[in-house]
N, CA, C, O and the ligand as a Tripos MOL2 file, in Angstrom:
@<TRIPOS>MOLECULE
protein
  285   283    72     0     0
PROTEIN
NO_CHARGES

@<TRIPOS>ATOM
      1 N          78.0670  -38.5480   71.0830 N.3       1 MET1
      2 CA         78.8030  -38.8000   72.3220 C.3       1 MET1
      3 C          77.9520  -38.4420   73.5340 C.2       1 MET1
      4 O          77.3920  -37.3500   73.6290 O.2       1 MET1
      5 N          77.8770  -39.3750   74.4360 N.am      2 LYS2
      6 CA         77.1010  -39.1200   75.6470 C.3       2 LYS2
      7 C          77.9620  -38.4660   76.7070 C.2       2 LYS2
      8 O          79.1040  -38.8670   76.9300 O.2       2 LYS2
      9 N          77.4150  -37.4710   77.3500 N.am      3 PRO3
     10 CA         78.1920  -36.8630   78.4320 C.3       3 PRO3
     11 C          78.3380  -37.8550   79.5770 C.2       3 PRO3
     12 O          77.3880  -38.5480   79.9410 O.2       3 PRO3
     13 N          79.4980  -37.9110   80.1190 N.am      4 ASN4
     14 CA         79.7410  -38.8160   81.2290 C.3       4 ASN4
     15 C          80.2800  -37.9970   82.3920 C.2       4 ASN4
     16 O          81.3400  -37.3770   82.3000 O.2       4 ASN4
     17 N          79.5460  -38.0060   83.4620 N.am      5 PHE5
     18 CA         79.9540  -37.1900   84.5890 C.3       5 PHE5
     19 C          80.9920  -37.9340   85.4190 C.2       5 PHE5
     20 O          80.7050  -38.9840   85.9930 O.2       5 PHE5
     21 N          82.1610  -37.4000   85.4740 N.am      6 SER6
     22 CA         83.1430  -38.0010   86.3600 C.3       6 SER6
     23 C          83.4410  -37.0730   87.5360 C.2       6 SER6
     24 O          84.0780  -37.4620   88.5150 O.2       6 SER6
     25 N          82.9630  -35.8380   87.4110 N.am      7 PHE7
     26 CA         83.1100  -34.8950   88.5040 C.3       7 PHE7
     27 C          81.7630  -34.2410   88.8100 C.2       7 PHE7
     28 O          80.9510  -34.0020   87.9160 O.2       7 PHE7
     29 N          81.5520  -33.9650   90.0740 N.am      8 CYS8
     30 CA         80.3480  -33.2560   90.4730 C.3       8 CYS8
     31 C          80.4500  -31.7990   90.0150 C.2       8 CYS8
     32 O          81.4550  -31.1410   90.2830 O.2       8 CYS8
     33 N          79.4210  -31.2860   89.3270 N.am      9 PRO9
     34 CA         79.4900  -29.8890   88.8740 C.3       9 PRO9
     35 C          79.3830  -28.8850   90.0240 C.2       9 PRO9
     36 O          79.6930  -27.7060   89.8570 O.2       9 PRO9
     37 N          78.9490  -29.3540   91.1740 N.am     10 ILE10
     38 CA         78.7810  -28.4500   92.3150 C.3      10 ILE10
     39 C          80.0440  -28.3830   93.1720 C.2      10 ILE10
     40 O          80.5960  -27.3060   93.3990 O.2      10 ILE10
     41 N          80.4920  -29.5410   93.6430 N.am     11 CYS11
     42 CA         81.6310  -29.5170   94.5660 C.3      11 CYS11
     43 C          82.9080  -30.0780   93.9390 C.2      11 CYS11
     44 O          83.9650  -30.0940   94.5700 O.2      11 CYS11
     45 N          82.7990  -30.5330   92.6980 N.am     12 GLU12
     46 CA         83.9600  -30.9500   91.9030 C.3      12 GLU12
     47 C          84.7370  -32.1490   92.4430 C.2      12 GLU12
     48 O          85.9040  -32.3350   92.0960 O.2      12 GLU12
     49 N          84.1110  -32.9540   93.2760 N.am     13 ASN13
     50 CA         84.7850  -34.1960   93.6260 C.3      13 ASN13
     51 C          84.2970  -35.3100   92.7040 C.2      13 ASN13
     52 O          83.3430  -35.1250   91.9490 O.2      13 ASN13
     53 N          84.9470  -36.4530   92.7680 N.am     14 ASN14
     54 CA         84.6230  -37.5050   91.8040 C.3      14 ASN14
     55 C          83.8150  -38.6550   92.4130 C.2      14 ASN14
     56 O          83.8110  -39.7640   91.8800 O.2      14 ASN14
     57 N          83.1450  -38.3920   93.5100 N.am     15 LYS15
     58 CA         82.3230  -39.4350   94.1440 C.3      15 LYS15
     59 C          80.9340  -39.4610   93.5340 C.2      15 LYS15
     60 O          79.9350  -39.1600   94.1880 O.2      15 LYS15
     61 N          80.9010  -39.8260   92.2770 N.am     16 ILE16
     62 CA         79.6530  -39.8180   91.5310 C.3      16 ILE16
     63 C          79.1320  -41.2400   91.3920 C.2      16 ILE16
     64 O          79.8780  -42.1530   91.0360 O.2      16 ILE16
     65 N          77.8680  -41.4190   91.6700 N.am     17 LYS17
     66 CA         77.2460  -42.7230   91.4550 C.3      17 LYS17
     67 C          76.1840  -42.6040   90.3850 C.2      17 LYS17
     68 O          75.3890  -41.6640   90.3770 O.2      17 LYS17
     69 N          76.1820  -43.5620   89.4900 N.am     18 LYS18
     70 CA         75.1400  -43.5840   88.4620 C.3      18 LYS18
     71 C          73.9770  -44.4170   88.9790 C.2      18 LYS18
     72 O          74.1660  -45.5180   89.4960 O.2      18 LYS18
     73 N          72.7960  -43.8880   88.8360 N.am     19 LYS19
     74 CA         71.6110  -44.5970   89.3020 C.3      19 LYS19
     75 C          70.5330  -44.5190   88.2520 C.2      19 LYS19
     76 O          70.5360  -43.6380   87.3930 O.2      19 LYS19
     77 N          69.6040  -45.4630   88.3350 N.am     20 SER20
     78 CA         68.4290  -45.3000   87.5000 C.3      20 SER20
     79 C          67.2140  -45.7130   88.2900 C.2      20 SER20
     80 O          67.2740  -46.5860   89.1560 O.2      20 SER20
     81 N          66.1050  -45.0650   87.9720 N.am     21 GLY21
     82 CA         64.8810  -45.3010   88.7230 C.3      21 GLY21
     83 C          64.1340  -43.9970   88.8690 C.2      21 GLY21
     84 O          64.1400  -43.1600   87.9670 O.2      21 GLY21
     85 N          63.4870  -43.8270   90.0160 N.am     22 ASN22
     86 CA         62.7200  -42.6060   90.2440 C.3      22 ASN22
     87 C          63.6470  -41.4350   90.5260 C.2      22 ASN22
     88 O          64.5400  -41.5130   91.3690 O.2      22 ASN22
     89 N          63.4150  -40.3540   89.8030 N.am     23 PHE23
     90 CA         64.1710  -39.1240   90.0200 C.3      23 PHE23
     91 C          63.2540  -38.1320   90.7150 C.2      23 PHE23
     92 O          62.2620  -37.6840   90.1400 O.2      23 PHE23
     93 N          63.5900  -37.7870   91.9690 N.am     24 GLU24
     94 CA         62.7220  -36.9280   92.7690 C.3      24 GLU24
     95 C          63.3210  -35.5460   92.9190 C.2      24 GLU24
     96 O          64.5240  -35.3920   93.1340 O.2      24 GLU24
     97 N          62.4830  -34.5620   92.8050 N.am     25 PHE25
     98 CA         62.9270  -33.2020   93.0780 C.3      25 PHE25
     99 C          61.7270  -32.3310   93.3980 C.2      25 PHE25
    100 O          60.5830  -32.7630   93.2520 O.2      25 PHE25
    101 N          61.9830  -31.1150   93.8310 N.am     26 LEU26
    102 CA         60.9100  -30.2020   94.1860 C.3      26 LEU26
    103 C          60.7540  -29.1460   93.1100 C.2      26 LEU26
    104 O          61.7370  -28.5890   92.6220 O.2      26 LEU26
    105 N          59.5250  -28.8770   92.7510 N.am     27 ILE27
    106 CA         59.2520  -27.7760   91.8400 C.3      27 ILE27
    107 C          58.0300  -27.0320   92.3770 C.2      27 ILE27
    108 O          56.9800  -27.6260   92.6230 O.2      27 ILE27
    109 N          58.1860  -25.7510   92.5470 N.am     28 GLU28
    110 CA         57.1400  -24.9190   93.1450 C.3      28 GLU28
    111 C          56.6120  -25.5410   94.4410 C.2      28 GLU28
    112 O          55.4090  -25.5750   94.6990 O.2      28 GLU28
    113 N          57.5570  -26.0290   95.2410 N.am     29 LYS29
    114 CA         57.2780  -26.6410   96.5520 C.3      29 LYS29
    115 C          56.4840  -27.9360   96.4700 C.2      29 LYS29
    116 O          56.0040  -28.4470   97.4820 O.2      29 LYS29
    117 N          56.3500  -28.4620   95.2590 N.am     30 LYS30
    118 CA         55.6840  -29.7540   95.1110 C.3      30 LYS30
    119 C          56.7190  -30.8000   94.7520 C.2      30 LYS30
    120 O          57.6490  -30.5540   93.9840 O.2      30 LYS30
    121 N          56.5300  -31.9740   95.3310 N.am     31 LYS31
    122 CA         57.4600  -33.0500   95.0390 C.3      31 LYS31
    123 C          57.0750  -33.7170   93.7220 C.2      31 LYS31
    124 O          55.9410  -34.1580   93.5370 O.2      31 LYS31
    125 N          58.0260  -33.7770   92.8330 N.am     32 ILE32
    126 CA         57.8130  -34.4110   91.5330 C.3      32 ILE32
    127 C          58.6330  -35.6930   91.5040 C.2      32 ILE32
    128 O          59.8100  -35.6870   91.8650 O.2      32 ILE32
    129 N          58.0280  -36.7720   91.0840 N.am     33 VAL33
    130 CA         58.7540  -38.0280   90.9220 C.3      33 VAL33
    131 C          58.6380  -38.4630   89.4730 C.2      33 VAL33
    132 O          57.5530  -38.7830   88.9870 O.2      33 VAL33
    133 N          59.7640  -38.4690   88.7980 N.am     34 VAL34
    134 CA         59.7840  -38.8860   87.4000 C.3      34 VAL34
    135 C          60.3430  -40.3090   87.3470 C.2      34 VAL34
    136 O          61.4970  -40.5270   87.7170 O.2      34 VAL34
    137 N          59.5510  -41.2740   86.8950 N.am     35 PRO35
    138 CA         60.0320  -42.6520   86.8660 C.3      35 PRO35
    139 C          60.9780  -42.9120   85.7020 C.2      35 PRO35
    140 O          60.9560  -42.2090   84.6910 O.2      35 PRO35
    141 N          61.7970  -43.9210   85.8630 N.am     36 ASP36
    142 CA         62.6120  -44.4290   84.7640 C.3      36 ASP36
    143 C          63.6240  -43.4170   84.2160 C.2      36 ASP36
    144 O          63.7200  -43.2110   83.0070 O.2      36 ASP36
    145 N          64.3580  -42.8070   85.1060 N.am     37 ILE37
    146 CA         65.3690  -41.8100   84.7310 C.3      37 ILE37
    147 C          66.7470  -42.3350   85.1290 C.2      37 ILE37
    148 O          66.9220  -42.9110   86.2020 O.2      37 ILE37
    149 N          67.7020  -42.1290   84.2580 N.am     38 THR38
    150 CA         69.0870  -42.4220   84.6200 C.3      38 THR38
    151 C          69.7120  -41.1250   85.1100 C.2      38 THR38
    152 O          69.7180  -40.1200   84.3990 O.2      38 THR38
    153 N          70.2250  -41.1540   86.3010 N.am     39 PHE39
    154 CA         70.7910  -39.9240   86.8420 C.3      39 PHE39
    155 C          72.0710  -40.2170   87.6230 C.2      39 PHE39
    156 O          72.4270  -41.3670   87.8760 O.2      39 PHE39
    157 N          72.7270  -39.1610   87.9800 N.am     40 PHE40
    158 CA         73.9760  -39.2650   88.7230 C.3      40 PHE40
    159 C          73.7870  -38.5570   90.0460 C.2      40 PHE40
    160 O          73.1460  -37.5100   90.1240 O.2      40 PHE40
    161 N          74.3490  -39.1380   91.0720 N.am     41 ILE41
    162 CA         74.2440  -38.4980   92.3770 C.3      41 ILE41
    163 C          75.6300  -38.3700   92.9900 C.2      41 ILE41
    164 O          76.4180  -39.3160   92.9870 O.2      41 ILE41
    165 N          75.9080  -37.2000   93.5070 N.am     42 CYS42
    166 CA         77.1650  -36.9580   94.1870 C.3      42 CYS42
    167 C          77.0190  -37.4370   95.6250 C.2      42 CYS42
    168 O          76.1490  -36.9670   96.3580 O.2      42 CYS42
    169 N          77.8620  -38.3610   96.0190 N.am     43 THR43
    170 CA         77.7050  -38.9200   97.3740 C.3      43 THR43
    171 C          78.2030  -37.9510   98.4410 C.2      43 THR43
    172 O          77.9950  -38.1720   99.6340 O.2      43 THR43
    173 N          78.8490  -36.8990   98.0160 N.am     44 ASP44
    174 CA         79.3790  -35.9270   98.9660 C.3      44 ASP44
    175 C          78.3750  -34.8210   99.2720 C.2      44 ASP44
    176 O          78.0110  -34.6210  100.4310 O.2      44 ASP44
    177 N          77.9270  -34.1060   98.2540 N.am     45 CYS45
    178 CA         77.0020  -32.9940   98.4900 C.3      45 CYS45
    179 C          75.5490  -33.3650   98.2000 C.2      45 CYS45
    180 O          74.6470  -32.5450   98.3720 O.2      45 CYS45
    181 N          75.3260  -34.6150   97.7550 N.am     46 LYS46
    182 CA         73.9840  -35.1590   97.4950 C.3      46 LYS46
    183 C          73.2700  -34.5000   96.3200 C.2      46 LYS46
    184 O          72.0650  -34.6710   96.1400 O.2      46 LYS46
    185 N          74.0130  -33.7550   95.5320 N.am     47 GLU47
    186 CA         73.4170  -33.1340   94.3610 C.3      47 GLU47
    187 C          73.1020  -34.2110   93.3220 C.2      47 GLU47
    188 O          73.8850  -35.1350   93.1040 O.2      47 GLU47
    189 N          71.9290  -34.0660   92.6850 N.am     48 LYS48
    190 CA         71.5540  -34.9950   91.6210 C.3      48 LYS48
    191 C          71.5830  -34.2700   90.2990 C.2      48 LYS48
    192 O          71.1790  -33.1100   90.2100 O.2      48 LYS48
    193 N          72.0500  -34.9330   89.2890 N.am     49 PHE49
    194 CA         72.0290  -34.3230   87.9610 C.3      49 PHE49
    195 C          71.8810  -35.4000   86.9070 C.2      49 PHE49
    196 O          72.1320  -36.5800   87.1520 O.2      49 PHE49
    197 N          71.4670  -34.9650   85.7290 N.am     50 THR50
    198 CA         71.1950  -35.9130   84.6550 C.3      50 THR50
    199 C          71.9020  -35.4620   83.3890 C.2      50 THR50
    200 O          72.3950  -34.3380   83.3030 O.2      50 THR50
    201 N          71.9440  -36.3420   82.4210 N.am     51 ASP51
    202 CA         72.4510  -35.9420   81.1140 C.3      51 ASP51
    203 C          71.3170  -35.2980   80.3090 C.2      51 ASP51
    204 O          70.1720  -35.2570   80.7590 O.2      51 ASP51
    205 N          71.6450  -34.8040   79.1360 N.am     52 VAL52
    206 CA         70.6780  -34.0450   78.3280 C.3      52 VAL52
    207 C          69.4470  -34.8940   77.9780 C.2      52 VAL52
    208 O          68.3070  -34.4390   78.0640 O.2      52 VAL52
    209 N          69.7140  -36.1180   77.5880 N.am     53 GLU53
    210 CA         68.6420  -37.0290   77.1910 C.3      53 GLU53
    211 C          67.5830  -37.1700   78.2890 C.2      53 GLU53
    212 O          66.3810  -37.1070   78.0310 O.2      53 GLU53
    213 N          68.0620  -37.3600   79.5090 N.am     54 ASN54
    214 CA         67.1400  -37.5470   80.6250 C.3      54 ASN54
    215 C          66.5450  -36.2330   81.0900 C.2      54 ASN54
    216 O          65.4490  -36.2080   81.6490 O.2      54 ASN54
    217 N          67.2550  -35.1500   80.8640 N.am     55 GLU55
    218 CA         66.7210  -33.8430   81.1920 C.3      55 GLU55
    219 C          65.5000  -33.5360   80.3320 C.2      55 GLU55
    220 O          64.5260  -32.9420   80.7960 O.2      55 GLU55
    221 N          65.5710  -33.9520   79.0750 N.am     56 ILE56
    222 CA         64.4380  -33.7780   78.1630 C.3      56 ILE56
    223 C          63.2340  -34.5870   78.6550 C.2      56 ILE56
    224 O          62.1000  -34.1090   78.6450 O.2      56 ILE56
    225 N          63.5040  -35.8070   79.0790 N.am     57 LYS57
    226 CA         62.4400  -36.6570   79.6400 C.3      57 LYS57
    227 C          61.7650  -35.9790   80.8270 C.2      57 LYS57
    228 O          60.5410  -35.9800   80.9530 O.2      57 LYS57
    229 N          62.5940  -35.4020   81.6920 N.am     58 ILE58
    230 CA         62.0800  -34.7390   82.8910 C.3      58 ILE58
    231 C          61.2600  -33.5110   82.5020 C.2      58 ILE58
    232 O          60.1880  -33.2660   83.0550 O.2      58 ILE58
    233 N          61.7770  -32.7440   81.5460 N.am     59 ASP59
    234 CA         61.0630  -31.5610   81.0510 C.3      59 ASP59
    235 C          59.6880  -31.9170   80.5140 C.2      59 ASP59
    236 O          58.6940  -31.2590   80.8180 O.2      59 ASP59
    237 N          59.6520  -32.9720   79.7100 N.am     60 ASP60
    238 CA         58.3850  -33.4210   79.1400 C.3      60 ASP60
    239 C          57.4170  -33.8350   80.2420 C.2      60 ASP60
    240 O          56.2220  -33.5440   80.1790 O.2      60 ASP60
    241 N          57.9470  -34.5130   81.2460 N.am     61 PHE61
    242 CA         57.1310  -34.9770   82.3610 C.3      61 PHE61
    243 C          56.5150  -33.7900   83.1090 C.2      61 PHE61
    244 O          55.3450  -33.8230   83.4910 O.2      61 PHE61
    245 N          57.3200  -32.7410   83.3120 N.am     62 ILE62
    246 CA         56.8510  -31.5490   84.0190 C.3      62 ILE62
    247 C          55.7590  -30.8460   83.2190 C.2      62 ILE62
    248 O          54.7380  -30.4270   83.7650 O.2      62 ILE62
    249 N          55.9970  -30.7260   81.9120 N.am     63 LYS63
    250 CA         54.9990  -30.0860   81.0360 C.3      63 LYS63
    251 C          53.6680  -30.8220   81.0970 C.2      63 LYS63
    252 O          52.6000  -30.2140   81.1800 O.2      63 LYS63
    253 N          53.7610  -32.1400   81.0540 N.am     64 LEU64
    254 CA         52.5640  -32.9730   81.1100 C.3      64 LEU64
    255 C          51.8480  -32.8060   82.4570 C.2      64 LEU64
    256 O          50.6230  -32.7000   82.5180 O.2      64 LEU64
    257 N          52.6290  -32.7850   83.5130 N.am     65 ALA65
    258 CA         52.0740  -32.6560   84.8580 C.3      65 ALA65
    259 C          51.3740  -31.3120   85.0170 C.2      65 ALA65
    260 O          50.3140  -31.2170   85.6360 O.2      65 ALA65
    261 N          51.9880  -30.2680   84.4440 N.am     66 LYS66
    262 CA         51.3850  -28.9290   84.5400 C.3      66 LYS66
    263 C          50.0930  -28.8540   83.7760 C.2      66 LYS66
    264 O          49.1350  -28.2200   84.2170 O.2      66 LYS66
    265 N          50.0630  -29.5090   82.6180 N.am     67 ARG67
    266 CA         48.8570  -29.5240   81.8020 C.3      67 ARG67
    267 C          47.7210  -30.2170   82.5580 C.2      67 ARG67
    268 O          46.5730  -29.7750   82.5260 O.2      67 ARG67
    269 N          48.0690  -31.3050   83.2340 N.am     68 LYS68
    270 CA         47.0720  -32.0570   84.0190 C.3      68 LYS68
    271 C          46.5100  -31.2020   85.1410 C.2      68 LYS68
    272 O          45.3080  -31.2110   85.4090 O.2      68 LYS68
    273 N          47.4090  -30.4560   85.7980 N.am     69 ASN69
    274 CA         46.9890  -29.6180   86.9140 C.3      69 ASN69
    275 C          46.0940  -28.4660   86.4590 C.2      69 ASN69
    276 O          45.1980  -28.0420   87.1890 O.2      69 ASN69
    277 N          46.3420  -27.9690   85.2590 N.am     70 ALA70
    278 CA         45.5770  -26.8380   84.7300 C.3      70 ALA70
    279 C          44.1860  -27.2470   84.2990 C.2      70 ALA70
    280 O          43.2580  -26.4390   84.3130 O.2      70 ALA70
    281 N          44.0460  -28.5030   83.9170 N.am     71 ALA71
    282 CA         42.7590  -28.9820   83.3940 C.3      71 ALA71
    283 C          41.7160  -29.1210   84.4960 C.2      71 ALA71
    284 O          40.5810  -29.5120   84.2250 O.2      71 ALA71
    285 ZN         79.0530  -32.7400   94.9030 Zn       72 ZN72
@<TRIPOS>BOND
     1     1     2 1
     2     2     3 1
     3     3     4 2
     4     3     5 am
     5     5     6 1
     6     6     7 1
     7     7     8 2
     8     7     9 am
     9     9    10 1
    10    10    11 1
    11    11    12 2
    12    11    13 am
    13    13    14 1
    14    14    15 1
    15    15    16 2
    16    15    17 am
    17    17    18 1
    18    18    19 1
    19    19    20 2
    20    19    21 am
    21    21    22 1
    22    22    23 1
    23    23    24 2
    24    23    25 am
    25    25    26 1
    26    26    27 1
    27    27    28 2
    28    27    29 am
    29    29    30 1
    30    30    31 1
    31    31    32 2
    32    31    33 am
    33    33    34 1
    34    34    35 1
    35    35    36 2
    36    35    37 am
    37    37    38 1
    38    38    39 1
    39    39    40 2
    40    39    41 am
    41    41    42 1
    42    42    43 1
    43    43    44 2
    44    43    45 am
    45    45    46 1
    46    46    47 1
    47    47    48 2
    48    47    49 am
    49    49    50 1
    50    50    51 1
    51    51    52 2
    52    51    53 am
    53    53    54 1
    54    54    55 1
    55    55    56 2
    56    55    57 am
    57    57    58 1
    58    58    59 1
    59    59    60 2
    60    59    61 am
    61    61    62 1
    62    62    63 1
    63    63    64 2
    64    63    65 am
    65    65    66 1
    66    66    67 1
    67    67    68 2
    68    67    69 am
    69    69    70 1
    70    70    71 1
    71    71    72 2
    72    71    73 am
    73    73    74 1
    74    74    75 1
    75    75    76 2
    76    75    77 am
    77    77    78 1
    78    78    79 1
    79    79    80 2
    80    79    81 am
    81    81    82 1
    82    82    83 1
    83    83    84 2
    84    83    85 am
    85    85    86 1
    86    86    87 1
    87    87    88 2
    88    87    89 am
    89    89    90 1
    90    90    91 1
    91    91    92 2
    92    91    93 am
    93    93    94 1
    94    94    95 1
    95    95    96 2
    96    95    97 am
    97    97    98 1
    98    98    99 1
    99    99   100 2
   100    99   101 am
   101   101   102 1
   102   102   103 1
   103   103   104 2
   104   103   105 am
   105   105   106 1
   106   106   107 1
   107   107   108 2
   108   107   109 am
   109   109   110 1
   110   110   111 1
   111   111   112 2
   112   111   113 am
   113   113   114 1
   114   114   115 1
   115   115   116 2
   116   115   117 am
   117   117   118 1
   118   118   119 1
   119   119   120 2
   120   119   121 am
   121   121   122 1
   122   122   123 1
   123   123   124 2
   124   123   125 am
   125   125   126 1
   126   126   127 1
   127   127   128 2
   128   127   129 am
   129   129   130 1
   130   130   131 1
   131   131   132 2
   132   131   133 am
   133   133   134 1
   134   134   135 1
   135   135   136 2
   136   135   137 am
   137   137   138 1
   138   138   139 1
   139   139   140 2
   140   139   141 am
   141   141   142 1
   142   142   143 1
   143   143   144 2
   144   143   145 am
   145   145   146 1
   146   146   147 1
   147   147   148 2
   148   147   149 am
   149   149   150 1
   150   150   151 1
   151   151   152 2
   152   151   153 am
   153   153   154 1
   154   154   155 1
   155   155   156 2
   156   155   157 am
   157   157   158 1
   158   158   159 1
   159   159   160 2
   160   159   161 am
   161   161   162 1
   162   162   163 1
   163   163   164 2
   164   163   165 am
   165   165   166 1
   166   166   167 1
   167   167   168 2
   168   167   169 am
   169   169   170 1
   170   170   171 1
   171   171   172 2
   172   171   173 am
   173   173   174 1
   174   174   175 1
   175   175   176 2
   176   175   177 am
   177   177   178 1
   178   178   179 1
   179   179   180 2
   180   179   181 am
   181   181   182 1
   182   182   183 1
   183   183   184 2
   184   183   185 am
   185   185   186 1
   186   186   187 1
   187   187   188 2
   188   187   189 am
   189   189   190 1
   190   190   191 1
   191   191   192 2
   192   191   193 am
   193   193   194 1
   194   194   195 1
   195   195   196 2
   196   195   197 am
   197   197   198 1
   198   198   199 1
   199   199   200 2
   200   199   201 am
   201   201   202 1
   202   202   203 1
   203   203   204 2
   204   203   205 am
   205   205   206 1
   206   206   207 1
   207   207   208 2
   208   207   209 am
   209   209   210 1
   210   210   211 1
   211   211   212 2
   212   211   213 am
   213   213   214 1
   214   214   215 1
   215   215   216 2
   216   215   217 am
   217   217   218 1
   218   218   219 1
   219   219   220 2
   220   219   221 am
   221   221   222 1
   222   222   223 1
   223   223   224 2
   224   223   225 am
   225   225   226 1
   226   226   227 1
   227   227   228 2
   228   227   229 am
   229   229   230 1
   230   230   231 1
   231   231   232 2
   232   231   233 am
   233   233   234 1
   234   234   235 1
   235   235   236 2
   236   235   237 am
   237   237   238 1
   238   238   239 1
   239   239   240 2
   240   239   241 am
   241   241   242 1
   242   242   243 1
   243   243   244 2
   244   243   245 am
   245   245   246 1
   246   246   247 1
   247   247   248 2
   248   247   249 am
   249   249   250 1
   250   250   251 1
   251   251   252 2
   252   251   253 am
   253   253   254 1
   254   254   255 1
   255   255   256 2
   256   255   257 am
   257   257   258 1
   258   258   259 1
   259   259   260 2
   260   259   261 am
   261   261   262 1
   262   262   263 1
   263   263   264 2
   264   263   265 am
   265   265   266 1
   266   266   267 1
   267   267   268 2
   268   267   269 am
   269   269   270 1
   270   270   271 1
   271   271   272 2
   272   271   273 am
   273   273   274 1
   274   274   275 1
   275   275   276 2
   276   275   277 am
   277   277   278 1
   278   278   279 1
   279   279   280 2
   280   279   281 am
   281   281   282 1
   282   282   283 1
   283   283   284 2
@<TRIPOS>SUBSTRUCTURE
     1 MET1         2 RESIDUE 1 A MET
     2 LYS2         6 RESIDUE 1 A LYS
     3 PRO3        10 RESIDUE 1 A PRO
     4 ASN4        14 RESIDUE 1 A ASN
     5 PHE5        18 RESIDUE 1 A PHE
     6 SER6        22 RESIDUE 1 A SER
     7 PHE7        26 RESIDUE 1 A PHE
     8 CYS8        30 RESIDUE 1 A CYS
     9 PRO9        34 RESIDUE 1 A PRO
    10 ILE10       38 RESIDUE 1 A ILE
    11 CYS11       42 RESIDUE 1 A CYS
    12 GLU12       46 RESIDUE 1 A GLU
    13 ASN13       50 RESIDUE 1 A ASN
    14 ASN14       54 RESIDUE 1 A ASN
    15 LYS15       58 RESIDUE 1 A LYS
    16 ILE16       62 RESIDUE 1 A ILE
    17 LYS17       66 RESIDUE 1 A LYS
    18 LYS18       70 RESIDUE 1 A LYS
    19 LYS19       74 RESIDUE 1 A LYS
    20 SER20       78 RESIDUE 1 A SER
    21 GLY21       82 RESIDUE 1 A GLY
    22 ASN22       86 RESIDUE 1 A ASN
    23 PHE23       90 RESIDUE 1 A PHE
    24 GLU24       94 RESIDUE 1 A GLU
    25 PHE25       98 RESIDUE 1 A PHE
    26 LEU26      102 RESIDUE 1 A LEU
    27 ILE27      106 RESIDUE 1 A ILE
    28 GLU28      110 RESIDUE 1 A GLU
    29 LYS29      114 RESIDUE 1 A LYS
    30 LYS30      118 RESIDUE 1 A LYS
    31 LYS31      122 RESIDUE 1 A LYS
    32 ILE32      126 RESIDUE 1 A ILE
    33 VAL33      130 RESIDUE 1 A VAL
    34 VAL34      134 RESIDUE 1 A VAL
    35 PRO35      138 RESIDUE 1 A PRO
    36 ASP36      142 RESIDUE 1 A ASP
    37 ILE37      146 RESIDUE 1 A ILE
    38 THR38      150 RESIDUE 1 A THR
    39 PHE39      154 RESIDUE 1 A PHE
    40 PHE40      158 RESIDUE 1 A PHE
    41 ILE41      162 RESIDUE 1 A ILE
    42 CYS42      166 RESIDUE 1 A CYS
    43 THR43      170 RESIDUE 1 A THR
    44 ASP44      174 RESIDUE 1 A ASP
    45 CYS45      178 RESIDUE 1 A CYS
    46 LYS46      182 RESIDUE 1 A LYS
    47 GLU47      186 RESIDUE 1 A GLU
    48 LYS48      190 RESIDUE 1 A LYS
    49 PHE49      194 RESIDUE 1 A PHE
    50 THR50      198 RESIDUE 1 A THR
    51 ASP51      202 RESIDUE 1 A ASP
    52 VAL52      206 RESIDUE 1 A VAL
    53 GLU53      210 RESIDUE 1 A GLU
    54 ASN54      214 RESIDUE 1 A ASN
    55 GLU55      218 RESIDUE 1 A GLU
    56 ILE56      222 RESIDUE 1 A ILE
    57 LYS57      226 RESIDUE 1 A LYS
    58 ILE58      230 RESIDUE 1 A ILE
    59 ASP59      234 RESIDUE 1 A ASP
    60 ASP60      238 RESIDUE 1 A ASP
    61 PHE61      242 RESIDUE 1 A PHE
    62 ILE62      246 RESIDUE 1 A ILE
    63 LYS63      250 RESIDUE 1 A LYS
    64 LEU64      254 RESIDUE 1 A LEU
    65 ALA65      258 RESIDUE 1 A ALA
    66 LYS66      262 RESIDUE 1 A LYS
    67 ARG67      266 RESIDUE 1 A ARG
    68 LYS68      270 RESIDUE 1 A LYS
    69 ASN69      274 RESIDUE 1 A ASN
    70 ALA70      278 RESIDUE 1 A ALA
    71 ALA71      282 RESIDUE 1 A ALA
    72 ZN72       285 GROUP 0 **** ****
Protein backbone atom coordinates (compact mmCIF):
# COMPACT_ATOMS: atom_id res chain seq x y z
CA MET A 1 0.00 0.00 0.00
CA LYS A 2 1.32 3.37 -0.99
CA PRO A 3 0.99 6.20 1.44
CA ASN A 4 -1.28 8.86 0.11
CA PHE A 5 -1.05 12.27 1.63
CA SER A 6 -4.39 13.91 1.97
CA PHE A 7 -3.34 16.17 4.81
CA CYS A 8 -0.27 18.29 5.30
CA PRO A 9 1.81 16.85 8.17
CA ILE A 10 2.83 20.36 9.18
CA CYS A 11 -0.31 22.47 9.16
CA GLU A 12 -2.88 19.68 8.72
CA ASN A 13 -4.89 21.25 5.94
CA ASN A 14 -5.84 19.31 2.84
CA LYS A 15 -4.49 21.65 0.16
CA ILE A 16 -2.02 19.12 -1.10
CA LYS A 17 -0.81 19.01 -4.67
CA LYS A 18 0.98 16.06 -6.16
CA LYS A 19 3.87 16.98 -8.39
CA SER A 20 6.67 15.26 -10.14
CA GLY A 21 9.93 16.60 -11.45
CA ASN A 22 12.84 18.29 -9.75
CA PHE A 23 12.74 18.15 -5.97
CA GLU A 24 14.75 21.03 -4.51
CA PHE A 25 15.88 21.47 -0.96
CA LEU A 26 18.79 22.76 1.09
CA ILE A 27 21.31 20.56 2.81
CA GLU A 28 24.24 22.05 4.69
CA LYS A 29 23.34 25.38 3.05
CA LYS A 30 23.78 23.87 -0.39
CA LYS A 31 20.95 23.62 -2.83
CA ILE A 32 20.29 20.05 -3.89
CA VAL A 33 18.14 19.28 -6.91
CA VAL A 34 17.03 15.69 -7.26
CA PRO A 35 15.48 15.01 -10.67
CA ASP A 36 12.53 12.75 -11.36
CA ILE A 37 10.90 12.73 -7.92
CA THR A 38 7.22 12.47 -7.16
CA PHE A 39 6.42 14.73 -4.27
CA PHE A 40 3.60 16.52 -2.55
CA ILE A 41 3.46 20.19 -1.82
CA CYS A 42 1.21 21.96 0.62
CA THR A 43 -0.14 25.05 -1.09
CA ASP A 44 -0.70 26.70 2.26
CA CYS A 45 2.59 26.42 4.16
CA LYS A 46 4.67 25.44 1.08
CA GLU A 47 6.06 22.41 2.84
CA LYS A 48 7.26 19.66 0.50
CA PHE A 49 7.22 16.02 1.38
CA THR A 50 7.58 12.68 -0.33
CA ASP A 51 6.55 9.10 0.18
CA VAL A 52 9.01 6.45 1.38
CA GLU A 53 9.89 5.27 -2.11
CA ASN A 54 10.96 8.73 -3.21
CA GLU A 55 12.65 9.45 0.08
CA ILE A 56 14.93 6.50 -0.61
CA LYS A 57 15.70 7.94 -4.05
CA ILE A 58 16.58 11.27 -2.46
CA ASP A 59 18.75 9.58 0.18
CA ASP A 60 20.66 7.70 -2.47
CA PHE A 61 21.13 10.90 -4.45
CA ILE A 62 22.55 12.69 -1.39
CA LYS A 63 24.93 9.83 -0.62
CA LEU A 64 26.17 9.87 -4.19
CA ALA A 65 26.57 13.65 -4.16
CA LYS A 66 28.56 13.49 -0.92
CA ARG A 67 30.83 10.82 -2.32
CA LYS A 68 31.49 13.00 -5.37
CA ASN A 69 32.31 15.98 -3.20
CA ALA A 70 34.72 13.96 -1.06
CA ALA A 71 36.64 12.63 -4.04
ZN1 LIG B 1 0.92 22.77 5.22
